[in-house]
C-alpha positions in Angstrom: 78.0 100.8 55.2 80.3 98.4 54.2 82.2 95.6 56.6 85.4 97.1 55.7 83.9 100.7 56.2 82.4 99.5 59.5 86.2 98.0 60.3 87.7 101.0 60.0 85.8 103.5 61.5 84.8 101.3 64.5 89.0 101.2 64.4 89.3 104.7 64.2 86.7 106.0 66.5 87.8 103.6 68.9 91.6 105.1 68.8 90.3 108.7 69.4 88.3 106.8 72.4 92.0 105.0 73.5 94.0 107.9 72.6 92.5 110.0 75.5 94.3 110.6 78.7 92.0 108.4 81.4 92.3 105.5 83.9 93.9 102.9 81.4 96.1 104.9 79.7 97.9 105.7 83.0 97.5 102.1 84.3 99.3 101.1 81.2 102.2 103.2 81.7 102.3 102.6 85.4 101.9 98.7 84.9 104.6 98.8 82.6 107.4 100.1 84.5 106.3 96.9 86.8 106.0 94.0 84.2 107.2 95.4 81.0 105.6 95.3 77.6 103.3 93.2 78.1 100.7 94.8 80.6 100.2 96.9 77.5 98.7 94.2 76.1 97.4 92.7 79.1 95.5 95.5 80.1 93.7 95.3 77.0 92.5 91.6 77.2 90.8 92.3 80.1 89.4 95.2 78.8 88.4 93.6 75.7 86.6 90.6 77.7 84.7 92.8 79.4 83.4 94.4 76.4 82.3 91.0 74.7 80.4 89.8 77.4 78.6 93.4 77.3 77.9 93.2 73.8 76.8 89.8 74.0 74.4 90.9 76.7 73.5 94.0 75.0 72.7 91.8 71.8 70.8 89.0 73.4 68.3 91.6 75.0 68.1 94.2 72.4 68.6 92.3 69.3 64.7 92.3 67.7 64.7 96.1 69.6 67.3 97.1 67.9 65.6 96.2 64.4 62.8 99.1 64.9 63.3 101.7 63.0 62.4 104.3 65.3 64.5 102.9 68.1 67.8 102.8 65.2 66.9 106.3 64.0 66.9 107.5 68.0 69.7 106.2 69.3 71.9 107.1 65.8 70.8 110.4 66.8 71.8 110.3 70.5 75.1 108.6 69.5 76.1 111.2 66.7 75.4 114.1 69.1 77.6 112.4 72.0 80.4 112.0 69.2 80.1 115.2 68.1 80.1 117.0 71.8 83.5 114.4 72.1 85.2 115.9 69.5 84.1 119.4 70.3 85.5 119.1 73.9 88.6 117.0 72.5 89.4 119.9 70.1 89.3 122.8 72.5 90.8 120.9 75.3 93.9 120.0 72.8 94.1 123.3 71.5 94.0 124.6 75.1 96.9 122.5 76.3 95.0 120.7 78.2 95.3 116.9 77.3 98.6 115.8 78.0 100.4 112.1 78.1 100.4 111.4 82.4 103.4 110.9 83.7 103.2 107.6 84.9 103.6 108.3 88.4 101.2 107.0 91.0 99.4 108.9 93.7 98.1 108.4 97.2 95.0 106.6 95.7 97.1 103.9 93.3 100.2 103.4 96.1 98.5 100.1 97.1 100.4 97.0 95.0 99.2 96.7 91.2 96.9 94.0 90.3 98.1 92.1 87.7 97.6 93.8 84.7 94.7 92.2 83.0 92.4 92.1 86.2 93.4 95.8 86.0 92.0 96.4 82.8 88.3 94.8 83.8 88.0 96.7 87.3 89.0 100.2 85.5 86.7 99.5 82.4 83.8 98.4 84.3 84.0 101.3 87.4 84.7 104.2 84.2 81.3 106.3 84.1 82.6 107.4 80.4 82.6 103.8 79.4 79.6 103.0 80.3 78.2 106.0 78.6 80.2 105.2 75.7 78.0 101.9 75.3 75.0 103.6 76.0 75.2 106.0 72.9 78.1 105.6 70.8 78.6 101.7 71.2 74.5 101.3 70.4 74.5 103.4 68.0 77.3 101.2 66.2 75.5 98.4 66.4 72.3 99.1 65.4 74.5 99.5 62.0 76.3 96.7 62.7 73.6 94.6 63.0 72.0 95.4 59.7 74.9 93.2 58.3 74.2 90.3 60.9 77.0 88.8 62.5 79.7 89.6 60.2 78.7 93.2 60.8 79.0 92.9 64.7 82.4 90.9 64.1 83.9 93.7 62.0 82.3 96.1 64.7 84.1 94.7 67.7 87.5 93.4 65.9 88.2 97.2 65.0 87.7 98.7 68.4 89.5 96.3 70.0 92.3 96.3 67.3 92.4 100.2 68.0 92.9 99.7 71.7 95.3 97.3 71.4 97.7 99.0 68.8 97.3 102.2 71.1 98.6 100.8 74.3 100.7 98.1 73.4 102.5 101.0 71.3 102.7 102.9 74.7 103.8 100.1 76.4 106.8 99.6 74.0 107.7 103.0 74.2 107.7 103.0 78.0 109.4 99.6 78.4 111.9 101.1 75.7 112.7 104.2 77.1 112.1 105.6 73.3 110.6 109.4 73.5 109.5 109.9 69.7 106.2 110.8 71.5 106.5 114.0 72.1 103.7 116.6 72.9 103.3 117.8 69.8 103.1 114.9 67.9 100.5 114.0 70.2 98.4 116.8 70.4 98.3 116.6 66.1 97.1 113.0 66.7 94.3 114.3 69.2 93.5 117.3 66.6 93.3 114.7 64.0 91.4 112.4 66.1 88.8 114.9 67.5 87.9 116.0 63.7 87.3 112.5 62.7 84.8 112.0 65.8 82.7 115.1 64.8 82.4 113.7 61.6 81.6 110.5 62.5 78.9 112.1 64.5 77.7 114.1 61.5 77.1 110.8 59.4 75.1 109.1 62.5 73.1 112.5 62.5 72.2 112.1 59.2 71.6 108.6 58.8 69.2 108.7 61.5 67.3 111.7 60.1 67.3 110.2 56.7 65.9 106.9 57.4 62.6 109.0 59.2 
């Protein structure tokens, strides 16, 4: 996988994950109402710093292990299987109308004063089981591929992944802060369907790369 392809696929997978309704998306909507547009980029900043620390830790402790063929094959198949599952679940829930943009209204559990957006980004990420699972499967799979290109591969993967988060949450913050309504439910569902198919394709590629290297 070339550096350009690595960057683009990391961006695509990252964007697919960012668009899924979840704590960060809801926090972006709520925080934007209080702090304005910059709440989106600041939440991503906290999220990105935490992921950078995790990335450094993974590379420091597992760099030699990731180079072992058996490890790379196993991680690729596991990560690819998880991507396939995410793509299937995302497509099914979208078609059935289960995935909708949150309205940004905080519930009773979130009625406490909001923290600084950057701090919110850190706390919501580290406390999200899905985030930990993502890095243990998909993230680790990408690292095994990116590591083959050395530091340039790691930088391409990380920058593509974070840029996806930055663009999406900044867009959400812009829509909320300006009162725009162009992102209607139909457009959002179409984007999710395309993203689900993309996740499934990437999952298939990961599984293929794992078995083809045996």
